[in-house]
C-alpha positions in Angstrom: 74.5 154.2 53.4 77.1 150.8 53.7 74.8 149.4 51.2 75.2 152.4 48.8 79.3 152.1 49.3 79.1 148.4 48.2 77.1 149.1 45.4 79.2 151.7 43.9 82.5 149.7 44.9 81.0 146.7 42.9 80.3 148.7 39.8 83.4 150.3 39.7 85.3 146.4 39.9 83.1 145.5 36.9 83.6 148.7 34.7 87.2 148.2 34.4 88.5 146.6 31.4 89.7 143.2 31.1 93.2 142.5 31.6 95.1 141.6 28.0 96.2 138.3 27.6 100.2 137.9 28.1 101.9 137.5 24.8 104.3 134.6 24.6 108.0 135.3 24.3 110.8 133.6 23.0 111.7 132.3 26.3 108.4 130.6 26.5 109.1 129.1 23.5 112.6 127.8 24.7 111.1 126.2 27.7 108.3 124.4 25.6 110.3 122.8 23.3 113.0 121.4 26.3 109.8 120.2 27.8 108.7 118.3 24.5 112.4 117.1 24.3 112.7 115.4 27.5 112.9 111.3 26.8 112.7 111.7 22.8 116.5 111.9 22.5 117.0 108.0 21.8 114.3 107.9 19.2 115.5 110.5 17.2 119.2 109.3 17.3 118.2 106.2 15.9 116.4 107.8 13.2 119.6 110.1 12.0 122.2 107.4 12.3 124.0 106.6 8.7 122.9 109.6 7.1 126.7 111.2 6.8 127.3 109.1 3.6 124.3 110.0 2.1 124.7 113.3 2.7 128.7 113.4 1.1 127.3 111.6 -1.8 124.5 114.2 -2.2 127.2 117.3 -2.4 129.5 115.1 -4.5 126.5 115.2 -7.4 125.0 118.6 -6.9 126.1 121.7 -8.4 125.4 125.6 -8.1 123.1 126.9 -5.5 121.7 123.4 -4.2 125.4 122.4 -3.7 126.2 125.2 -1.7 122.8 124.5 0.2 123.9 120.9 0.9 127.4 122.0 1.8 126.0 124.1 4.4 124.8 121.1 6.1 128.4 119.5 6.5 129.3 119.8 10.3 131.3 123.2 10.9 130.6 124.5 7.0 127.0 126.9 8.1 128.0 130.3 8.8 126.1 131.4 12.1 123.0 129.9 11.0 120.8 130.7 14.2 122.0 134.3 14.2 119.8 135.9 12.3 116.8 138.5 12.8 118.0 139.8 16.2 116.3 143.1 15.3 113.3 143.8 13.0 115.2 146.5 11.1 117.7 143.9 10.1 115.6 141.3 9.1 114.4 142.2 5.5 112.6 138.8 5.3 111.5 136.1 7.8 113.9 132.6 6.8 111.5 129.6 6.0 113.7 127.0 6.7 117.1 126.0 8.4 118.7 122.4 8.8 120.3 120.7 11.7 122.2 117.7 11.8 122.1 117.4 15.6 118.7 117.1 17.2 120.3 119.2 20.2 120.3 121.9 17.5 116.5 121.3 16.5 115.5 123.9 19.3 117.7 126.8 18.2 116.7 126.5 14.6 112.7 126.4 15.8 114.3 129.8 17.8 115.6 131.1 15.2 112.6 130.7 12.7 109.9 132.0 15.1 112.5 135.2 16.0 111.4 137.1 13.1 107.5 136.9 14.1 108.3 137.4 17.9 110.2 141.1 16.7 107.4 141.5 14.1 104.5 141.3 16.5 106.5 143.6 19.6 107.3 146.3 16.7 103.5 146.1 15.9 102.4 145.8 19.9 100.3 143.0 18.9 100.4 139.6 21.1 101.5 136.2 20.1 99.9 133.0 21.3 102.4 129.7 21.7 101.0 126.4 21.3 104.0 123.6 21.1 102.9 120.1 20.6 104.6 116.9 19.3 102.6 116.2 16.8 102.2 119.6 15.1 105.0 121.4 15.9 105.2 124.9 16.9 102.1 127.3 16.3 102.6 130.8 16.6 98.8 132.5 16.7 99.4 136.0 15.7 97.2 138.6 16.9 96.0 140.8 14.2 98.3 139.9 11.5 96.7 140.9 7.7 96.4 137.8 5.8 98.1 135.7 8.2 96.6 134.0 11.5 99.3 131.7 12.2 102.8 130.3 11.6 103.4 126.6 12.0 107.2 125.6 12.5 107.8 121.9 11.9 110.6 119.5 12.1 111.1 116.7 9.6 113.7 114.1 9.3 115.6 114.2 5.7 116.7 111.1 4.0 120.5 112.7 4.1 120.4 112.7 7.8 119.7 115.6 10.7 116.2 117.7 10.5 114.7 120.5 8.2 113.1 122.9 10.2 110.5 125.1 8.5 107.7 127.4 8.4 104.6 125.2 6.9 103.1 127.4 5.0 106.3 129.2 3.9 104.8 131.5 0.5 102.2 132.7 2.5 104.0 133.6 5.3 106.7 135.4 3.8 104.4 137.9 1.6 102.6 138.4 5.1 105.9 139.2 7.0 106.9 141.5 4.2 104.1 143.7 4.1 103.8 143.7 7.9 107.2 144.7 8.5 106.9 147.4 5.8 104.0 148.7 7.7 105.6 148.6 10.9 109.2 150.1 9.9 108.2 152.7 7.3 111.0 153.8 4.9 113.2 150.5 5.5 
């Protein structure tokens, strides 16, 4: 009798489905980036010194949209660059690049570029696996996203100072985001 009860209990335990893996969140990304940045500040600071004069000269020579892009890189000129895609319905397209002058703002740029993907996967009921690596950048593995398995965000120093934080596979990512957003938010 006891043996039958144990066998029945064991069978019930094994018959339950495996728990679904926990999806990464923007908070997980913020923590991972903070851990990665510890001890790197001096190296980064040395790489961006002296870019202000080159940026000023580049703004002086450019015109049209290129000039506006460079002017937004001047301290205090950009209009709230990190307040993008707070809600998926307001995020018509996922931004592909942000420029930051200060190393301290790189984490904010990573979070801002990753936010649309977190919002998209949340609306679709799908998970994101997060990997943060000093060599590769931030990799967001997107569960069941048609046309795109992952988005990789990288930061590169620029000749005129600061860093460009961008989506590595930009055009492909933009198409996949637009299609998945349209399916997740019909009629918008």
